[in-house]
C-alpha positions as CSV (number, residue, x, y, z in Angstrom):
1,X,197.0,75.3,107.0
2,X,198.5,75.1,103.7
3,X,200.9,77.5,101.7
4,X,197.9,79.5,99.8
5,X,196.2,80.3,103.3
6,X,199.7,81.5,105.0
7,X,200.2,83.5,101.9
8,X,196.9,85.4,102.5
9,X,197.4,85.6,106.2
10,X,200.5,87.1,105.5
11,X,198.9,89.4,103.4
12,X,196.0,90.5,105.4
13,X,199.0,91.3,107.7
14,X,200.9,93.5,105.4
15,X,198.1,95.3,105.0
16,X,198.5,99.3,106.4
17,X,195.0,99.9,107.5
18,X,196.0,103.6,108.5
19,X,197.3,104.0,105.3
20,X,193.3,102.5,103.5
21,X,192.5,105.4,105.9
22,X,194.3,108.1,104.7
23,X,193.3,107.3,101.1
24,X,189.9,107.4,101.7
25,X,189.8,110.9,104.0
26,X,192.2,112.4,101.3
27,X,189.1,111.1,98.6
28,X,186.6,112.6,101.0
29,X,188.0,115.6,101.4
30,X,188.8,116.5,97.8
31,X,185.2,114.5,96.1
32,X,182.7,114.6,99.1
33,X,182.0,118.4,99.1
34,X,181.5,118.2,95.6
35,X,179.4,114.8,95.5
36,X,177.0,116.3,97.9
37,X,176.9,119.4,96.0
38,X,176.0,117.5,92.8
39,X,173.5,115.6,94.5
40,X,171.7,118.6,96.2
41,X,171.8,120.6,92.5
42,X,169.7,117.3,91.2
43,X,167.7,117.3,93.7
44,X,166.9,120.8,94.1
45,X,166.6,120.7,90.3
46,X,164.3,118.6,90.1
47,X,161.8,119.0,92.7
48,X,162.0,123.2,91.1
49,X,161.7,121.4,87.8
50,X,158.8,119.7,88.4
51,X,157.0,122.7,89.8
52,X,157.9,124.6,86.7
53,X,156.0,121.8,84.2
54,X,153.0,122.2,86.4
55,X,153.1,126.0,86.2
56,X,153.4,125.7,82.8
57,X,150.8,123.4,82.1
58,X,148.4,125.9,84.4
59,X,149.0,128.5,82.6
60,X,148.5,126.9,79.3
61,X,145.5,126.3,80.1
62,X,144.1,129.5,81.6
63,X,145.5,131.1,78.7
64,X,142.7,128.7,76.7
65,X,145.1,126.1,75.5
66,X,143.6,122.0,75.3
67,X,144.4,120.2,78.0
68,X,145.9,117.5,75.8
69,X,148.3,119.6,74.5
70,X,148.4,121.4,77.4
71,X,149.5,118.0,79.6
72,X,152.2,117.0,76.5
73,X,154.4,120.1,76.6
74,X,154.4,119.6,81.0
75,X,155.5,116.0,80.5
76,X,158.1,117.4,77.4
77,X,159.1,120.8,79.4
78,X,160.0,118.1,82.1
79,X,162.2,116.1,80.7
80,X,164.3,118.7,78.9
81,X,165.0,120.6,82.2
82,X,165.8,117.2,84.0
83,X,168.8,117.1,81.0
84,X,169.9,120.4,81.6
85,X,169.8,119.7,85.2
86,X,171.7,116.5,85.4
87,X,174.4,118.4,83.3
88,X,174.9,121.0,86.0
89,X,174.6,119.0,88.7
90,X,177.7,117.0,87.0
91,X,180.0,120.4,86.7
92,X,181.0,120.3,90.2
93,X,183.1,117.2,89.9
94,X,184.8,118.4,87.4
95,X,183.2,116.8,84.1
96,X,182.8,119.2,80.9
97,X,180.0,120.3,79.8
98,X,180.7,119.8,76.2
99,X,182.2,116.3,77.1
100,X,179.3,115.4,78.6
101,X,177.0,116.4,76.1
102,X,178.8,114.1,73.6
103,X,178.7,110.9,76.1
104,X,175.2,112.0,76.6
105,X,174.9,112.2,73.1
106,X,176.8,108.8,72.4
107,X,174.5,107.3,75.0
108,X,171.2,108.3,73.9
109,X,171.8,107.0,70.5
110,X,172.6,104.0,71.6
111,X,169.5,103.8,74.1
112,X,167.6,104.9,70.8
113,X,169.2,101.9,68.9
114,X,167.4,99.7,71.9
115,X,164.6,101.3,72.5
116,X,163.1,101.7,69.1
117,X,159.9,100.9,70.3
118,X,159.7,103.9,72.7
119,X,160.7,106.3,70.8
120,X,158.2,104.9,68.0
121,X,155.6,105.5,71.3
122,X,157.4,108.8,71.6
123,X,156.5,109.9,67.7
124,X,152.9,108.4,67.7
125,X,152.1,110.4,70.6
126,X,153.6,114.0,69.0
127,X,151.6,113.2,65.8
128,X,148.3,112.8,68.2
129,X,149.1,115.7,70.0
130,X,149.4,117.2,66.4
131,X,146.7,115.9,64.6
132,X,144.2,115.4,67.9
133,X,141.9,112.3,66.7
134,X,140.7,112.6,70.3
135,X,141.8,115.0,73.1
136,X,141.2,114.2,76.9
137,X,137.6,113.2,78.5
138,X,137.1,111.6,74.6
139,X,135.0,108.2,74.4
140,X,137.2,106.2,71.9
141,X,138.0,103.0,70.7
142,X,141.6,102.2,70.1
143,X,144.1,99.1,70.2
144,X,141.0,96.9,70.9
145,X,139.7,99.2,74.4
146,X,136.9,101.4,74.8
147,X,136.9,104.2,77.5
148,X,137.5,107.6,78.2
149,X,140.7,109.4,77.7
150,X,142.7,110.6,80.8
151,X,145.9,111.3,79.5
152,X,147.6,111.8,76.6
153,X,151.6,110.9,77.7
154,X,155.0,110.6,76.1
155,X,154.7,107.1,75.9
156,X,151.6,106.0,76.5
157,X,147.8,106.9,76.9
158,X,145.4,106.7,79.6
159,X,142.4,105.1,79.1
160,X,139.7,104.5,81.3
161,X,136.7,101.6,80.7
162,X,133.7,101.5,81.3
163,X,133.9,99.4,84.4
164,X,136.5,101.5,85.6
165,X,140.0,100.1,85.0
166,X,142.6,101.9,83.8
167,X,143.9,100.9,81.2
168,X,147.4,102.3,79.9
169,X,148.4,101.8,75.9
170,X,151.5,102.5,74.0
171,X,151.0,105.0,71.8
172,X,152.3,103.1,68.5
173,X,149.8,100.4,69.3
174,X,147.3,103.6,69.4
175,X,148.3,104.9,65.7
176,X,148.6,101.6,64.4
177,X,145.4,101.1,64.1
178,X,141.7,102.1,63.7
179,X,140.8,105.4,66.0
180,X,136.7,105.4,66.9
181,X,135.9,108.3,68.4
182,X,132.0,108.6,70.3
183,X,132.4,112.1,71.2
184,X,134.0,114.1,68.7
185,X,130.8,114.7,66.9
186,X,128.4,115.5,70.1
187,X,125.1,113.1,68.6
188,X,125.3,109.5,68.1
189,X,122.6,107.4,67.2
190,X,120.9,104.5,69.7
191,X,120.2,101.3,67.6
192,X,117.6,99.2,68.5
193,X,115.1,96.0,67.1
194,X,111.9,95.2,68.5
195,X,110.0,92.3,67.7
196,X,106.0,92.6,68.1
197,X,104.0,89.1,66.8
198,X,102.2,88.6,63.6
199,X,99.1,89.0,64.8
200,X,99.5,93.1,66.2
201,X,98.6,95.4,64.0
202,X,101.7,97.4,63.1
203,X,100.6,101.1,62.6
204,X,99.7,100.9,65.8
205,X,102.6,99.0,67.4
206,X,104.8,101.9,65.3
207,X,102.5,104.7,67.0
208,X,103.6,103.3,70.4
209,X,106.9,103.7,69.9
210,X,107.3,107.0,68.0
211,X,105.3,108.5,71.1
212,X,107.5,106.8,73.7
213,X,110.9,108.5,72.3
214,X,108.7,112.1,71.6
215,X,107.9,112.0,74.9
216,X,112.0,111.5,76.2
217,X,113.3,115.3,76.3
218,X,116.4,113.5,75.7
219,X,116.2,112.3,71.9
220,X,116.7,115.1,70.0
221,X,114.6,116.6,66.8
222,X,117.1,116.9,65.0
223,X,118.4,114.5,62.9
224,X,115.4,113.1,62.9
225,X,114.8,109.8,64.8
226,X,113.7,107.0,62.5
227,X,111.2,104.0,63.0
228,X,110.3,101.2,60.4
229,X,109.7,98.0,60.1
230,X,112.9,95.7,59.7
231,X,112.5,92.2,59.7
232,X,110.1,89.4,58.8
233,X,111.8,87.5,60.9
234,X,110.5,83.7,62.4
235,X,108.4,84.6,65.2
236,X,108.0,88.1,65.0
237,X,107.4,91.6,62.9
238,X,111.0,93.4,63.9
239,X,110.8,96.6,64.2
240,X,114.5,99.3,63.9
241,X,114.0,101.8,66.5
242,X,117.0,104.6,65.7
243,X,116.9,107.6,67.7
244,X,119.7,110.8,68.1
245,X,120.6,111.6,71.2
246,X,123.6,113.7,73.0
247,X,127.0,111.8,73.1
248,X,127.0,112.0,76.7
249,X,122.8,110.7,76.8
250,X,123.6,107.2,74.4
251,X,123.6,104.3,77.5
252,X,120.9,106.3,79.7
253,X,118.7,106.0,76.5
254,X,119.7,102.9,75.4
255,X,118.7,101.2,78.6
256,X,115.6,104.0,79.3
257,X,114.0,103.2,75.4
258,X,114.5,99.4,75.8
259,X,112.6,99.3,79.5
260,X,109.8,102.2,78.6
261,X,109.3,100.8,74.4
262,X,108.6,97.3,76.3
263,X,106.2,98.7,79.9
264,X,104.4,100.7,76.7
265,X,103.6,98.1,73.9
266,X,102.2,95.9,77.2
267,X,99.8,98.7,78.3
268,X,98.8,98.6,74.8
269,X,98.6,94.7,74.4
270,X,100.8,94.6,72.4
271,X,102.9,91.4,72.0
272,X,107.2,90.8,72.5
273,X,106.7,87.1,71.0
274,X,109.5,84.9,72.0
275,X,110.9,82.2,69.6
276,X,108.4,79.7,68.4
277,X,108.1,76.1,66.4
278,X,105.5,74.2,65.9
279,X,106.1,70.2,65.6
280,X,104.2,68.1,64.1
281,X,103.5,64.3,65.0
282,X,103.0,61.6,62.8
283,X,101.5,58.3,64.3
284,X,102.6,55.5,62.4
285,X,100.1,53.3,63.6
286,X,97.7,55.3,62.4
287,X,99.3,55.7,59.1
288,X,99.7,52.0,58.4
289,X,95.5,51.2,59.2
């Protein structure tokens, strides 16, 4: 056995296990109950903070405060209460609240410098609550994503896309770009292009399309729908068909009108042509003769 191994073995033999256990017992007796008490304060306080924040949200909604603002206040109040609970929990451990506040402030500054993006998201979320470019339930397009707003959180906004995919977008990404709100105005215009053959009668086709629009109760009378010749294309005369509908009916009308107009034109002998091209073949042998 080497000299180093001998020294290690002798050092282990020299350790008094009873003294170590006695030291552990003393620390447990001095700090054990304090640690358990601090842990209980934190766990119970966090549970109460969750309940209180949820109660605040329900009370605000009951008072007819907008759900978007109520949810934001709930999240913010929960964070504030958690900070207070942590300061209360460390007090039994002998940590002075004032000193802890200074340490917490310094740590917050350091974390803030390290997490500037998160602070930017928080500021953007606060601005969205103040200026309200959209609210929960609106169908919007932001940061390249279309969907229905589910929740505006402190740092992120949650959106469900039409194919039921949940998108979590940082608030700063939303405010840095254009925001398209398809719901806020209440009405939307459906834009369709319908082509008919050059041989068909324009006025008859236009009347048929107008009758289809008039027969659907979901199409609004104000603003008035527009059916007009839009383009003399290569293979067809194209009508632009623009009915106005409630925002909630947009896609139903878009699909239904496309099918109804096609069926109505077919029933009246109006054709919707497909692209065609005339090809002329020259016979070189005949030209030589």
